[in-house]
C-alpha positions in Angstrom: 0.0 0.0 0.0 1.1 3.6 -0.5 0.0 7.2 -0.4 -0.3 8.5 -4.0 0.0 12.2 -4.9 -0.9 13.7 -8.3 2.1 15.9 -9.0 1.8 18.7 -11.6 5.5 19.6 -11.7 4.9 23.3 -11.0 6.0 25.3 -8.0 2.4 25.5 -6.9 2.3 21.7 -6.6 4.8 21.5 -3.8 2.1 21.7 -1.0 0.2 18.6 -2.1 3.5 16.8 -2.4 4.5 17.9 1.2 1.1 16.9 2.6 1.3 13.5 0.8 4.7 12.9 2.3 3.4 13.7 5.8 0.5 11.3 5.2 2.9 8.5 4.1 5.0 9.1 7.2 1.9 8.9 9.4 0.8 5.7 7.8 4.3 4.2 7.7 4.2 3.6 4.0 5.8 4.8 0.8 4.9 7.7 -1.4 3.8 7.2 -5.1 4.3 10.4 -7.1 2.0 10.3 -10.1 3.0 12.7 -12.9 0.7 13.0 -15.9 1.5 14.9 -19.1 -0.6 15.4 -22.2 1.8 13.8 -24.6 5.2 12.3 -24.0 7.9 12.4 -26.7 9.8 9.1 -26.3 13.1 10.9 -26.9 12.4 13.1 -23.9 11.1 10.4 -21.5 14.3 10.1 -19.5 14.9 13.8 -19.3 11.3 14.3 -18.0 11.8 11.5 -15.4 15.1 13.0 -14.2 13.7 16.5 -14.0 10.6 15.5 -12.1 12.6 13.2 -9.8 15.0 16.0 -9.0 12.1 18.4 -8.3 10.4 15.9 -6.0 13.7 15.2 -4.2 14.3 19.0 -3.6 10.8 19.6 -2.3 10.9 16.6 0.1 14.4 17.4 1.3 13.6 21.1 1.9 10.6 20.1 3.9 12.6 17.5 5.9 10.5 14.6 4.8 12.5 11.4 4.6 10.0 9.1 3.0 10.6 6.4 0.4 9.0 7.4 -2.9 8.7 6.2 -6.5 7.8 8.1 -9.6 5.0 7.0 -11.9 4.9 9.0 -15.1 2.3 8.6 -17.8 0.5 10.4 -20.6 -3.0 11.6 -20.0 -4.0 11.3 -23.6 -6.9 13.7 -23.1 -8.2 12.4 -19.8 -5.9 13.3 -16.9 -8.4 12.2 -14.2 -8.7 8.7 -15.5 -5.0 8.4 -15.9 -4.4 9.6 -12.3 -7.0 7.1 -11.0 -5.4 4.3 -13.0 -1.9 5.1 -11.7 -3.2 5.3 -8.1 -4.7 1.9 -8.5 -1.5 0.5 -10.0 0.5 2.0 -7.1 -1.7 0.3 -4.6 -2.8 3.7 -3.1 -4.7 3.6 0.1 -5.3 7.4 -0.2 -4.8 9.9 -3.0 -3.6 13.4 -2.4 -4.5 16.1 -5.0 -4.1 19.8 -5.2 -6.9 22.2 -6.0 -6.9 25.7 -7.3 -9.5 28.3 -7.8 -11.0 28.6 -11.3 -13.8 30.8 -12.8 -17.1 29.2 -13.6 -16.4 29.7 -17.3 -13.0 27.9 -16.9 -14.8 25.0 -15.1 -17.4 24.8 -17.9 -14.9 24.9 -20.8 -12.2 22.7 -19.3 -14.1 20.4 -17.0 -12.9 19.7 -13.5 -10.2 17.1 -13.1 -10.3 17.5 -9.3 -14.1 16.9 -9.3 -13.8 13.8 -11.5 -11.1 12.4 -9.3 -13.1 13.0 -6.1 -16.2 11.5 -7.5 -14.7 8.5 -9.2 -11.9 7.5 -6.8 -12.0 4.1 -5.1 -9.9 5.3 -2.2 -10.2 8.4 0.0 -9.1 11.6 -1.6 -7.3 14.4 0.4 -7.6 17.7 -1.4 -5.0 20.3 -0.6 -5.7 23.9 -1.5 -2.9 26.5 -1.3 -4.3 29.3 0.9 -2.2 31.9 -1.0 -3.7 31.0 -4.4 -7.3 31.4 -3.0 
């Protein structure tokens, strides 16, 4: 079993990563970092993996979280929510941590809500982390 976190690879995504690491430490389990991209150029796969792994290491080290973790990269191919849920299942997640950000009603209508889909369709509890600075 593990704690899975959907990692966006942006500076704003460090809070969910930190919270997921704390949850993994509380549960005495490993952290599965799920990183989904729209498309993945096979020539750039290793560079992406190394870049994301370096970023995760920096965030966890800076926060002082010494938790074993593995990276699970994948392409979303148009449906990021389904890909995150599939990866969480493959990682044996007992809880899934995701970040949320504020969006306008028009943005929600046009783009859909990955967060909402994950919350409604997940087979495991979902911990939603919202950065208080972003609103």
